[in-house]
GUMIMI-488756 format. One record per residue (C-alpha): x, y, z. Coordinates in nm, 3 decimals, padded with zeros to 5 digits. Example, Ala and Ser with C-alpha at 12.3 -4.5 7.8 and 13.67 -1.06 7.14 Angstrom:
u, v, w
01.230, -00.450, 00.780 .
01.367, -00.106, 00.714 .
% end
This chain:
u, v, w
00.036, -00.012, 00.003 .
00.131, 00.363, -00.088 .
00.190, 00.610, 00.134 .
-00.072, 00.894, 00.090 .
-00.037, 01.287, 00.228 .
-00.323, 01.465, 00.273 .
-00.276, 01.875, 00.293 .
-00.516, 02.078, 00.428 .
-00.529, 02.456, 00.344 .
-00.737, 02.668, 00.594 .
-00.967, 02.895, 00.353 .
-00.826, 03.216, 00.573 .
-00.441, 03.103, 00.551 .
-00.192, 03.276, 00.324 .
-00.142, 02.989, 00.107 .
-00.529, 02.988, 00.027 .
-00.560, 03.322, 00.000 .
-00.243, 03.314, -00.247 .
-00.405, 03.034, -00.477 .
-00.740, 03.244, -00.484 .
-00.541, 03.543, -00.604 .
-00.384, 03.324, -00.867 .
-00.723, 03.208, -01.030 .
-00.790, 03.602, -01.032 .
-00.465, 03.654, -01.215 .
-00.510, 03.375, -01.455 .
-00.864, 03.504, -01.533 .
-00.727, 03.855, -01.587 .
-00.404, 03.715, -01.809 .
-00.661, 03.496, -02.020 .
-00.528, 03.154, -01.933 .
-00.716, 02.839, -01.725 .
-00.568, 02.657, -01.519 .
-00.782, 02.364, -01.543 .
-01.040, 02.266, -01.838 .
-01.015, 02.359, -02.188 .
-00.820, 02.668, -02.331 .
-00.491, 02.841, -02.286 .
-00.272, 02.682, -02.039 .
00.019, 02.871, -01.865 .
00.350, 02.695, -01.830 .
00.479, 02.601, -01.534 .
00.695, 02.886, -01.488 .
00.429, 03.129, -01.510 .
00.254, 02.905, -01.242 .
00.553, 02.866, -01.026 .
00.642, 03.251, -01.046 .
00.310, 03.399, -01.021 .
00.198, 03.190, -00.699 .
00.512, 03.285, -00.565 .
00.455, 03.644, -00.648 .
00.077, 03.605, -00.481 .
00.206, 03.446, -00.194 .
00.455, 03.724, -00.122 .
00.193, 03.986, -00.149 .
-00.029, 03.807, 00.039 .
00.252, 03.768, 00.333 .
00.398, 04.143, 00.260 .
00.119, 04.378, 00.142 .
00.344, 04.659, 00.259 .
00.566, 04.577, -00.019 .
00.367, 04.530, -00.357 .
00.701, 04.626, -00.588 .
00.868, 04.322, -00.466 .
00.576, 04.078, -00.538 .
00.561, 04.241, -00.891 .
00.907, 04.192, -00.955 .
00.891, 03.803, -00.937 .
00.602, 03.784, -01.195 .
00.683, 03.654, -01.527 .
00.741, 03.907, -01.814 .
00.480, 03.892, -02.059 .
00.575, 03.810, -02.426 .
% end
């Protein structure tokens, strides 16, 4: 039997809020994280989530979070 790991993220945790912000940014950038439509690259997902998490954890320093966002081509 394989070991399984369950991860529970509370709805008010920084990680959950960053994930919700990632979903909003995906819609804003015209990409979809699930289902049909333009798929973002792994780099876009990871950099954008990192920026969202930093923005949530350090709201007084938005430029730091913005600097992590992937460059638009």
